DOVO-180659 format. One line per field, with one value per residue: residue number from 1; y, x, z of N, C-alpha, C, O, CB in turn; residue in three letters. Coordinates in pm, whole numbers, plus 50000, padded with zeros to 5 digits. Each point is the difference from the previous one (the first is absolute). Glycine has a CB too. Layout:
% residues N
k c(NUM,...)
n_y c(Y,...)
n_x c(X,...)
n_z c(Z,...)
ca_y c(Y,...)
ca_x c(X,...)
ca_z c(Z,...)
c_y c(Y,...)
c_x c(X,...)
c_z c(Z,...)
o_y c(Y,...)
o_x c(X,...)
o_z c(Z,...)
cb_y c(Y,...)
cb_x c(X,...)
cb_z c(Z,...)
r c(ala,...)
//
This chain:
% residues 103
k c(1,2,3,4,5,6,7,8,9,10,11,12,13,14,15,16,17,18,19,20,21,22,23,24,25,26,27,28,29,30,31,32,33,34,35,36,37,38,39,40,41,42,43,44,45,46,47,48,49,50,51,52,53,54,55,56,57,58,59,60,61,62,63,64,65,66,67,68,69,70,71,72,73,74,75,76,77,78,79,80,81,82,83,84,85,86,87,88,89,90,91,92,93,94,95,96,97,98,99,100,101,102,103)
n_y c(49880,50252,50196,50250,50229,50220,50135,50243,50098,49863,49704,50041,49719,49952,49732,50059,49951,49747,49863,50109,49818,49759,49943,49985,49784,49714,49951,49983,49786,49759,49835,50157,49852,49793,50248,50221,50008,50213,50033,50353,50063,50271,50170,50324,50184,49972,50235,49999,50078,49873,49726,49789,49761,50072,49601,50014,49740,49970,49646,49914,49693,50026,49751,49906,50038,50270,50247,50151,49856,50315,50017,50321,49961,50252,49917,50294,49878,49963,49749,50068,49901,49700,49867,50089,49875,49748,49981,50045,49755,49750,50024,50031,49668,49869,50122,49868,49697,49965,50012,49776,49860,49978,49929)
n_x c(50068,50184,50009,49926,50144,49793,50105,49832,50261,49986,50223,50389,50008,50186,50121,49684,49854,50029,49984,49719,49905,50079,49851,49702,50055,50140,49718,49742,50063,50171,49720,50059,50265,49834,49781,50224,50113,49986,49902,49956,50063,49912,50182,49822,50104,49699,50203,50321,50036,49685,50195,49849,49976,50283,50018,49822,50142,49888,50090,50007,50044,50120,49751,50196,49745,49985,49973,50282,49893,49976,49959,49930,50082,50002,50274,50045,50196,50016,49911,49713,50007,50213,49715,49707,50166,50118,49676,49857,50117,49997,49695,50009,50139,49821,49816,50132,50090,49699,49948,50259,49971,49689,50125)
n_z c(50004,49891,50292,49662,50295,49743,50231,49834,49977,50317,49983,49977,49898,50334,49842,50267,49846,49904,50311,50036,49729,49926,50252,49915,49838,50263,50265,49771,49807,50136,49941,49687,49965,49795,49969,50014,49605,50297,50306,49748,50245,49874,50341,49923,50203,49940,50097,49866,50282,50049,50199,49915,49987,49831,49897,49719,50133,49680,50117,49678,50091,49708,50094,49727,49869,50066,49916,50168,50310,50026,50310,49969,50213,50048,50246,50101,49823,49673,50098,49980,49629,49972,50155,49816,49724,50170,50159,49699,49871,50178,49891,49709,50012,50198,49836,49835,50097,50119,49716,49895,50177,49892,49658)
ca_y c(50096,50111,50095,50128,50071,50158,50120,50136,50095,50032,49890,49980,49856,49957,49850,49973,50013,49882,49887,49998,49961,49861,49920,50016,49937,49881,49955,49998,49959,49883,49863,50022,50046,49930,50064,50161,50020,50144,50062,50157,50081,50142,50023,50134,50102,50068,50161,50030,50070,50067,49899,49912,49866,50085,49914,49875,49889,49968,49878,49928,49853,49940,49841,49940,49977,50113,50110,50064,50043,50100,50056,50118,50075,50153,49979,50102,49987,49931,49871,49963,49986,49885,49877,49978,49945,49833,49942,50018,49951,49859,49963,50012,49877,49873,49984,49985,49843,49893,49963,49875,49873,49914,49992)
ca_x c(49946,50061,49924,50024,49960,49998,49943,49981,50121,49969,50038,50098,49999,50136,50027,49913,49874,49969,50003,49870,49950,50019,50000,49819,49899,50036,49946,49863,49964,50087,49927,49965,50121,49996,49911,49987,50165,50057,49895,50076,49956,49992,49975,49980,49941,49855,49997,50111,50033,49876,49983,49897,50002,50042,50099,49906,50047,49923,50052,49947,50043,49996,49986,50023,49861,49872,50006,50045,49947,50049,49945,50070,49974,50035,50020,50060,50165,50059,49966,49870,49915,50072,49953,49847,49963,50004,49907,49897,50018,49997,49878,49937,50028,49905,49865,50019,50063,49877,49864,50051,50016,49851,49950)
ca_z c(49961,49984,50103,49936,50099,49975,50095,49937,49990,50153,50088,49946,49983,50077,49987,50105,49930,49925,50078,50102,49940,49974,50125,49994,49870,49983,50131,49959,49880,49955,49949,49846,49915,49842,49902,50021,49909,50041,50094,50003,50114,49964,50103,49968,50131,49940,50030,50025,50129,50093,50136,49976,49934,49880,49921,49913,49938,49921,49950,49896,49976,49849,50046,49868,49933,50035,49995,50092,50121,50054,50156,50080,50125,50025,50171,50042,49983,49923,50044,50062,49889,49935,50077,49989,49840,49960,50060,49908,49921,50040,50000,49861,49926,50056,49903,49849,49973,50045,49904,49918,50065,50028,49877)
c_y c(50144,50122,50154,50120,50126,50077,50162,50072,50016,49866,49948,49878,49977,49821,49939,49946,49868,49860,49987,49914,49859,49897,49961,49905,49834,49910,49997,49927,49885,49832,50012,49976,49916,50009,50129,50005,50129,50063,50183,50070,50130,50091,50177,50079,50091,50150,50089,50067,50023,49876,49941,49867,50023,49902,49909,49907,49932,49851,49888,49897,49969,49864,49949,49928,50085,50135,50069,50002,50119,50070,50151,50019,50110,50024,50151,50018,49911,49808,49961,49967,49887,49872,49995,49958,49878,49882,49990,49888,49853,49947,50004,49869,49869,49981,49927,49864,49898,49962,49904,49888,49919,49972,49864)
c_x c(50054,49956,50061,49948,50000,49950,49998,50160,50029,50024,50151,50061,50171,50003,49916,49880,49941,49997,49889,49889,49978,49948,49824,49934,50060,49915,49852,49940,50071,49939,49938,50106,50016,49901,50011,50143,50057,49873,50086,49971,50046,49949,50009,49957,49919,50008,50124,50041,49872,49993,49887,50028,50043,50080,49943,50086,49914,50098,49954,50081,49963,50000,49999,49901,49916,50015,50065,49892,50042,49908,50055,49987,50068,50012,50078,50155,50004,49963,49868,49899,50065,49905,49828,49996,50062,49900,49861,50003,50021,49850,49908,50066,49967,49880,50017,50087,49911,49890,50068,50012,49871,49954,50045)
c_z c(50037,50089,49925,50118,49903,50093,49930,50055,50134,50061,49930,50022,50064,50001,50173,49960,49923,50088,50075,49906,49948,50122,50040,49914,50024,50149,49954,49895,49950,49984,49836,49894,49874,49918,49979,49917,50041,50074,49980,50096,50001,50142,49941,50102,49955,50041,50020,50146,50089,50107,49962,49949,49876,49909,49932,49967,49913,49988,49856,49977,49862,50024,49860,49973,50020,50019,50129,50129,50078,50118,50023,50112,50054,50154,50023,49969,49886,50012,50046,49833,49909,50079,49983,49843,49970,50078,49896,49902,50018,49990,49863,49918,50060,49959,49861,49976,50067,49891,49869,50011,50033,49884,49971)
o_y c(50033,50000,50035,49994,50023,49983,50018,49960,50035,50000,49999,49968,50053,49920,49883,49885,49930,49909,49889,49887,49935,49912,49894,49918,49910,49885,49889,49967,49940,49907,49901,49968,50049,49933,50050,49950,50022,49990,50036,49974,50029,49993,50047,49966,50091,50093,50117,49909,50025,50038,50015,49943,50053,50049,49891,50037,49971,50014,49983,50019,50024,49945,50070,49914,49996,50044,49953,50021,49987,50019,50047,49961,50025,50017,50101,50097,49937,49920,49880,49911,49946,49921,49891,49905,49928,49886,49898,49915,49922,49896,49924,49942,49900,49891,49887,49926,49890,49888,49897,49919,49883,49935,49949)
o_x c(50024,49877,50117,49891,50106,49890,50064,50112,50117,49977,49997,50040,50106,49908,49968,49957,49902,49921,49958,49963,49896,49916,49941,49914,49917,49962,49948,49881,49977,50050,49982,49974,50051,49994,49921,50107,50119,49879,50117,49894,50120,49886,50064,49911,50021,49975,49992,50005,50006,49959,49948,50109,49917,50044,49971,50104,49893,50122,49878,50119,49890,50100,49943,49954,49902,50114,49961,49881,50112,49879,50091,49894,50115,49907,49990,50075,49898,49931,49974,49918,49916,49934,49946,49932,49959,49987,49932,49911,49971,49980,49910,49927,49989,49958,49964,49961,49977,49956,49946,49980,49998,49895,49975)
o_z c(50116,49998,50016,50058,49941,50052,49897,50030,50015,50121,49877,50112,49965,49980,50020,50005,50026,49972,50031,50028,50010,49985,50014,50031,49984,49978,50012,50002,49895,49936,49929,49884,49899,49897,49919,50032,49976,49984,50007,50055,50008,50045,49907,50079,49919,49924,50038,50083,50120,50109,49890,49994,49926,49896,50049,49947,50053,49987,50000,49976,49951,50046,49917,50074,49926,50002,50107,49975,50049,49999,49931,50048,49965,50079,49931,49994,49975,49937,50009,49981,49928,49933,49980,49963,49909,49955,49983,49997,49909,49937,49965,49919,49928,49962,49966,49910,49950,49971,49960,49910,50038,50007,49891)
cb_y c(49800,49902,49778,49890,49845,49980,49825,50059,50090,50191,49925,50240,49919,50332,50146,50277,50314,50222,50118,50383,50268,50172,50249,50326,50342,50207,50217,50216,50274,50261,50054,50199,50025,49923,49805,50123,49860,50048,49683,50049,49786,49931,49696,49969,49903,49682,49815,50092,50092,50118,50111,50247,49850,50185,50135,50096,50015,50248,50063,50155,49901,50229,49930,50082,49812,49795,50009,50104,49800,49992,49694,50127,49791,50063,49580,49884,50084,50324,50131,50282,50306,50208,50130,50287,50293,50178,50189,50329,50287,50140,50148,50351,50227,50128,50335,50349,50188,50217,50372,50191,50222,50168,50297)
cb_x c(49809,50157,49879,50070,49983,50090,50045,49560,49832,49837,49719,49962,49686,50086,50333,50139,50176,50189,50259,50082,50148,50290,50320,50096,50068,50302,50236,50149,49960,50127,49938,49878,50069,50115,49946,49744,49813,50301,49797,50106,49869,50051,50021,50051,50168,49861,49812,49979,50192,49872,50149,49782,49912,49969,50181,49735,50235,49750,50153,49778,50076,50026,49907,50257,50119,49806,49858,50263,49857,50243,49924,50097,49822,49961,50054,49743,50189,50249,50234,50116,50001,50354,50277,49970,50029,50273,50190,50095,50080,50230,50133,50049,50176,50137,49962,50033,50272,50066,49898,50091,50204,50030,50022)
cb_z c(49879,49783,50260,49668,50294,49744,50317,49985,49777,49852,50196,49886,49782,50204,49789,50106,49952,49827,49971,50111,50001,49864,50078,49991,49785,49859,50172,50080,50072,50191,50349,50200,50311,50181,50128,50241,49792,49798,50220,49741,50110,49679,50270,49721,50207,50108,50067,49671,49759,49686,50307,49977,50194,50240,50092,49941,50120,49900,50260,49935,50287,49828,50322,49938,50086,50099,49731,49838,49947,49777,50189,49808,50070,49703,50103,50164,50277,50081,50038,50307,50087,50026,50212,50235,50000,50001,50254,50035,50028,50225,50268,50086,49983,50209,50134,50049,50051,50264,50098,50052,50050,50187,50043)
r c(unk,unk,unk,unk,unk,unk,unk,unk,unk,unk,unk,unk,unk,unk,unk,unk,unk,unk,unk,unk,unk,unk,unk,unk,unk,unk,unk,unk,unk,unk,unk,unk,unk,unk,unk,unk,unk,unk,unk,unk,unk,unk,unk,unk,unk,unk,unk,unk,unk,unk,unk,unk,unk,unk,unk,unk,unk,unk,unk,unk,unk,unk,unk,unk,unk,unk,unk,unk,unk,unk,unk,unk,unk,unk,unk,unk,unk,unk,unk,unk,unk,unk,unk,unk,unk,unk,unk,unk,unk,unk,unk,unk,unk,unk,unk,unk,unk,unk,unk,unk,unk,unk,unk)
//
């Protein structure tokens, strides 16, 4: 599973951030690793310096032979947004892949 991280101009892409995102994605979605070809993570600072719930994480999983599955989360910090989006993506994949298994 390939993990691609994209950030806007307000969030600096550091090796630590890349490692944090990869760890969260692998921990949450690792069991789907044989079905997922790529996960794209897009981080955006919505309010910049204004504060509040302003970090948006959009996660999109490319599943072999299926349309992409995308989710998003808006949280106070990058870490919270990444973890929450990974959890939402896990539930979305469970639903979508579970339906395929019942057919």
